[in-house]
N, C-alpha and C positions, 0 to 999 in steps of 0.2 A: 586669163585676163590679158587683153591686148594693150599695147602701148597707149593707144588712144583713150581707152577706158581709165588707165592710170593717170593720164595727164589732164583729163577733163574734170572740172570742178563738180562736186556733188551738188544736188539741188538744194541741200540745206545750207551750204556754205556759199555766201555771195562772192562773186569774183572780185578780186582786188581792183581798185581804181587804176587807171593808166599810170605807169611809172611806180606803182606801189606806194604812192603818197597817201597820207591820211586825209580824210575829209575834215575841213575846219569845223570847230565846235559851233560857230554861228550858223554855218550852212546846215549842219545836222539839226540844229534847233529849229531853223526856219523851214526845214523840210518836214517837220512833224505836224500833221494836220490837227492834232489835239492841242498843241501849243498855240497854233494860229486861231483855233476856236476860242481858247481861253483869252487870248489877247483881244480878239474881236468882241468879246463880251465885257472884259474887265476895263479896257480903255474907255469906251463910251460911258460905262457906268461911273467910272471915276470922274470923268469930265462933267457928267450930269450932276453928280453929287457936289463937286467943287463949285460949279456954276450956281447952284441953288443955295448953297450955304453962304457964299460970299455976298 
């Protein structure tokens, strides 16, 4: 095994962000497409229900 093979990250392990800092929780949440889909359906539904109940 060469030095380059040992130092390169494996395909299964994502490379650490610059500086080794953790990604903030809000950014991880907003990068999730399923969360955005849920919010895109839930918020208009809630507004619709509140509007027609009031």
